[in-house]
PyMOL CGO cylinders between C-alpha atoms (Angstrom):
from pymol import cmd
from pymol.cgo import CYLINDER

trace = [
    CYLINDER, -2.81, 17.56, 69.69, -6.41, 17.23, 68.52, 0.3, 1, 1, 1, 1, 1, 1,
    CYLINDER, -6.41, 17.23, 68.52, -8.58, 20.29, 68.99, 0.3, 1, 1, 1, 1, 1, 1,
    CYLINDER, -8.58, 20.29, 68.99, -12.35, 20.18, 68.72, 0.3, 1, 1, 1, 1, 1, 1,
    CYLINDER, -12.35, 20.18, 68.72, -13.18, 23.53, 67.18, 0.3, 1, 1, 1, 1, 1, 1,
    CYLINDER, -13.18, 23.53, 67.18, -16.92, 23.04, 67.77, 0.3, 1, 1, 1, 1, 1, 1,
    CYLINDER, -16.92, 23.04, 67.77, -16.50, 23.11, 71.57, 0.3, 1, 1, 1, 1, 1, 1,
    CYLINDER, -16.50, 23.11, 71.57, -18.05, 25.94, 73.47, 0.3, 1, 1, 1, 1, 1, 1,
    CYLINDER, -18.05, 25.94, 73.47, -15.50, 27.76, 75.67, 0.3, 1, 1, 1, 1, 1, 1,
    CYLINDER, -15.50, 27.76, 75.67, -17.89, 27.36, 78.60, 0.3, 1, 1, 1, 1, 1, 1,
    CYLINDER, -17.89, 27.36, 78.60, -17.48, 23.58, 78.25, 0.3, 1, 1, 1, 1, 1, 1,
    CYLINDER, -17.48, 23.58, 78.25, -13.67, 23.74, 78.48, 0.3, 1, 1, 1, 1, 1, 1,
    CYLINDER, -13.67, 23.74, 78.48, -11.54, 23.54, 81.62, 0.3, 1, 1, 1, 1, 1, 1,
    CYLINDER, -11.54, 23.54, 81.62, -7.98, 24.64, 82.32, 0.3, 1, 1, 1, 1, 1, 1,
    CYLINDER, -7.98, 24.64, 82.32, -6.17, 23.01, 85.22, 0.3, 1, 1, 1, 1, 1, 1,
    CYLINDER, -6.17, 23.01, 85.22, -3.04, 24.43, 86.82, 0.3, 1, 1, 1, 1, 1, 1,
    CYLINDER, -3.04, 24.43, 86.82, -0.96, 21.91, 88.74, 0.3, 1, 1, 1, 1, 1, 1,
    CYLINDER, -0.96, 21.91, 88.74, 1.49, 23.54, 91.12, 0.3, 1, 1, 1, 1, 1, 1,
    CYLINDER, 1.49, 23.54, 91.12, 2.41, 24.05, 94.74, 0.3, 1, 1, 1, 1, 1, 1,
    CYLINDER, 2.41, 24.05, 94.74, 2.49, 26.84, 97.31, 0.3, 1, 1, 1, 1, 1, 1,
    CYLINDER, 2.49, 26.84, 97.31, 5.53, 29.11, 97.20, 0.3, 1, 1, 1, 1, 1, 1,
    CYLINDER, 5.53, 29.11, 97.20, 6.26, 28.44, 93.53, 0.3, 1, 1, 1, 1, 1, 1,
    CYLINDER, 6.26, 28.44, 93.53, 6.95, 31.74, 91.75, 0.3, 1, 1, 1, 1, 1, 1,
    CYLINDER, 6.95, 31.74, 91.75, 6.48, 30.16, 88.31, 0.3, 1, 1, 1, 1, 1, 1,
    CYLINDER, 6.48, 30.16, 88.31, 3.09, 28.86, 89.50, 0.3, 1, 1, 1, 1, 1, 1,
    CYLINDER, 3.09, 28.86, 89.50, 2.13, 32.38, 90.57, 0.3, 1, 1, 1, 1, 1, 1,
    CYLINDER, 2.13, 32.38, 90.57, 3.02, 33.75, 87.14, 0.3, 1, 1, 1, 1, 1, 1,
    CYLINDER, 3.02, 33.75, 87.14, 1.21, 30.91, 85.36, 0.3, 1, 1, 1, 1, 1, 1,
    CYLINDER, 1.21, 30.91, 85.36, -1.90, 31.51, 87.50, 0.3, 1, 1, 1, 1, 1, 1,
    CYLINDER, -1.90, 31.51, 87.50, -1.96, 35.20, 86.52, 0.3, 1, 1, 1, 1, 1, 1,
    CYLINDER, -1.96, 35.20, 86.52, -1.97, 34.34, 82.81, 0.3, 1, 1, 1, 1, 1, 1,
    CYLINDER, -1.97, 34.34, 82.81, -4.48, 31.52, 83.16, 0.3, 1, 1, 1, 1, 1, 1,
    CYLINDER, -4.48, 31.52, 83.16, -6.91, 33.56, 85.27, 0.3, 1, 1, 1, 1, 1, 1,
    CYLINDER, -6.91, 33.56, 85.27, -6.76, 36.43, 82.77, 0.3, 1, 1, 1, 1, 1, 1,
    CYLINDER, -6.76, 36.43, 82.77, -7.33, 34.25, 79.69, 0.3, 1, 1, 1, 1, 1, 1,
    CYLINDER, -7.33, 34.25, 79.69, -9.96, 31.95, 81.17, 0.3, 1, 1, 1, 1, 1, 1,
    CYLINDER, -9.96, 31.95, 81.17, -11.82, 34.95, 82.59, 0.3, 1, 1, 1, 1, 1, 1,
    CYLINDER, -11.82, 34.95, 82.59, -11.88, 36.70, 79.23, 0.3, 1, 1, 1, 1, 1, 1,
    CYLINDER, -11.88, 36.70, 79.23, -12.99, 33.57, 77.35, 0.3, 1, 1, 1, 1, 1, 1,
    CYLINDER, -12.99, 33.57, 77.35, -15.43, 32.21, 79.95, 0.3, 1, 1, 1, 1, 1, 1,
    CYLINDER, -15.43, 32.21, 79.95, -13.46, 28.99, 80.45, 0.3, 1, 1, 1, 1, 1, 1,
    CYLINDER, -13.46, 28.99, 80.45, -13.51, 27.10, 83.75, 0.3, 1, 1, 1, 1, 1, 1,
    CYLINDER, -13.51, 27.10, 83.75, -10.30, 27.09, 85.81, 0.3, 1, 1, 1, 1, 1, 1,
    CYLINDER, -10.30, 27.09, 85.81, -9.17, 24.87, 88.66, 0.3, 1, 1, 1, 1, 1, 1,
    CYLINDER, -9.17, 24.87, 88.66, -5.93, 24.57, 90.56, 0.3, 1, 1, 1, 1, 1, 1,
    CYLINDER, -5.93, 24.57, 90.56, -4.44, 21.39, 92.01, 0.3, 1, 1, 1, 1, 1, 1,
    CYLINDER, -4.44, 21.39, 92.01, -1.67, 21.23, 94.61, 0.3, 1, 1, 1, 1, 1, 1,
    CYLINDER, -1.67, 21.23, 94.61, 0.94, 18.48, 94.15, 0.3, 1, 1, 1, 1, 1, 1,
    CYLINDER, 0.94, 18.48, 94.15, 1.78, 18.60, 97.85, 0.3, 1, 1, 1, 1, 1, 1,
    CYLINDER, 1.78, 18.60, 97.85, -1.72, 17.25, 98.59, 0.3, 1, 1, 1, 1, 1, 1,
    CYLINDER, -1.72, 17.25, 98.59, -1.80, 14.50, 95.97, 0.3, 1, 1, 1, 1, 1, 1,
    CYLINDER, -1.80, 14.50, 95.97, 0.92, 11.84, 95.79, 0.3, 1, 1, 1, 1, 1, 1,
    CYLINDER, 0.92, 11.84, 95.79, -0.04, 10.72, 92.28, 0.3, 1, 1, 1, 1, 1, 1,
    CYLINDER, -0.04, 10.72, 92.28, 0.21, 14.28, 90.93, 0.3, 1, 1, 1, 1, 1, 1,
    CYLINDER, 0.21, 14.28, 90.93, 3.51, 14.72, 92.78, 0.3, 1, 1, 1, 1, 1, 1,
    CYLINDER, 3.51, 14.72, 92.78, 4.96, 11.59, 91.20, 0.3, 1, 1, 1, 1, 1, 1,
    CYLINDER, 4.96, 11.59, 91.20, 3.77, 12.61, 87.74, 0.3, 1, 1, 1, 1, 1, 1,
    CYLINDER, 3.77, 12.61, 87.74, 4.58, 16.31, 87.68, 0.3, 1, 1, 1, 1, 1, 1,
    CYLINDER, 4.58, 16.31, 87.68, 7.02, 17.29, 90.46, 0.3, 1, 1, 1, 1, 1, 1,
    CYLINDER, 7.02, 17.29, 90.46, 9.80, 18.18, 88.02, 0.3, 1, 1, 1, 1, 1, 1,
    CYLINDER, 9.80, 18.18, 88.02, 7.55, 20.06, 85.60, 0.3, 1, 1, 1, 1, 1, 1,
    CYLINDER, 7.55, 20.06, 85.60, 5.45, 22.42, 87.71, 0.3, 1, 1, 1, 1, 1, 1,
    CYLINDER, 5.45, 22.42, 87.71, 3.63, 24.48, 86.94, 0.3, 1, 1, 1, 1, 1, 1,
    CYLINDER, 3.63, 24.48, 86.94, 1.81, 22.20, 84.54, 0.3, 1, 1, 1, 1, 1, 1,
    CYLINDER, 1.81, 22.20, 84.54, -1.17, 23.41, 82.53, 0.3, 1, 1, 1, 1, 1, 1,
    CYLINDER, -1.17, 23.41, 82.53, -3.84, 20.97, 81.37, 0.3, 1, 1, 1, 1, 1, 1,
    CYLINDER, -3.84, 20.97, 81.37, -6.65, 21.76, 78.95, 0.3, 1, 1, 1, 1, 1, 1,
    CYLINDER, -6.65, 21.76, 78.95, -9.59, 19.40, 79.31, 0.3, 1, 1, 1, 1, 1, 1,
    CYLINDER, -9.59, 19.40, 79.31, -7.33, 16.95, 81.16, 0.3, 1, 1, 1, 1, 1, 1,
    CYLINDER, -7.33, 16.95, 81.16, -4.57, 16.88, 78.54, 0.3, 1, 1, 1, 1, 1, 1,
    CYLINDER, -4.57, 16.88, 78.54, -1.15, 18.44, 79.15, 0.3, 1, 1, 1, 1, 1, 1,
    CYLINDER, -1.15, 18.44, 79.15, -0.76, 21.74, 77.34, 0.3, 1, 1, 1, 1, 1, 1,
    CYLINDER, -0.76, 21.74, 77.34, 2.33, 23.36, 78.89, 0.3, 1, 1, 1, 1, 1, 1,
    CYLINDER, 2.33, 23.36, 78.89, 4.80, 23.14, 81.74, 0.3, 1, 1, 1, 1, 1, 1,
    CYLINDER, 4.80, 23.14, 81.74, 7.14, 25.57, 83.50, 0.3, 1, 1, 1, 1, 1, 1,
    CYLINDER, 7.14, 25.57, 83.50, 5.73, 28.63, 81.72, 0.3, 1, 1, 1, 1, 1, 1,
    CYLINDER, 5.73, 28.63, 81.72, 2.40, 29.59, 80.20, 0.3, 1, 1, 1, 1, 1, 1,
    CYLINDER, 2.40, 29.59, 80.20, 2.47, 31.44, 76.91, 0.3, 1, 1, 1, 1, 1, 1,
    CYLINDER, 2.47, 31.44, 76.91, -0.64, 33.63, 76.88, 0.3, 1, 1, 1, 1, 1, 1,
    CYLINDER, -0.64, 33.63, 76.88, -1.04, 33.63, 73.09, 0.3, 1, 1, 1, 1, 1, 1,
    CYLINDER, -1.04, 33.63, 73.09, -0.61, 29.87, 72.85, 0.3, 1, 1, 1, 1, 1, 1,
    CYLINDER, -0.61, 29.87, 72.85, -3.13, 29.27, 75.64, 0.3, 1, 1, 1, 1, 1, 1,
    CYLINDER, -3.13, 29.27, 75.64, -5.63, 31.67, 74.09, 0.3, 1, 1, 1, 1, 1, 1,
    CYLINDER, -5.63, 31.67, 74.09, -5.27, 30.00, 70.69, 0.3, 1, 1, 1, 1, 1, 1,
    CYLINDER, -5.27, 30.00, 70.69, -5.73, 26.52, 72.17, 0.3, 1, 1, 1, 1, 1, 1,
    CYLINDER, -5.73, 26.52, 72.17, -8.95, 27.65, 73.88, 0.3, 1, 1, 1, 1, 1, 1,
    CYLINDER, -8.95, 27.65, 73.88, -10.39, 29.63, 70.94, 0.3, 1, 1, 1, 1, 1, 1,
]
cmd.load_cgo(trace, "trace")
């Protein structure tokens, strides 16, 4: 994966793709909120139950983490790996 080291953390965005009632999604959200908050990175969450295209693409992998629109992780979020990818 190509990383642009010159990017300002404020210009980055982490997306969590999940669904309500997903315990792995809840755990992933905790890690993502902590890391993005500390680094000043934008965070958004998308619900596969509200988007058929996302459901078709990711239903078997949730939670899925994207960084700047590119898949970074699925099922679990490793805090150190996420922090390194955003730093």
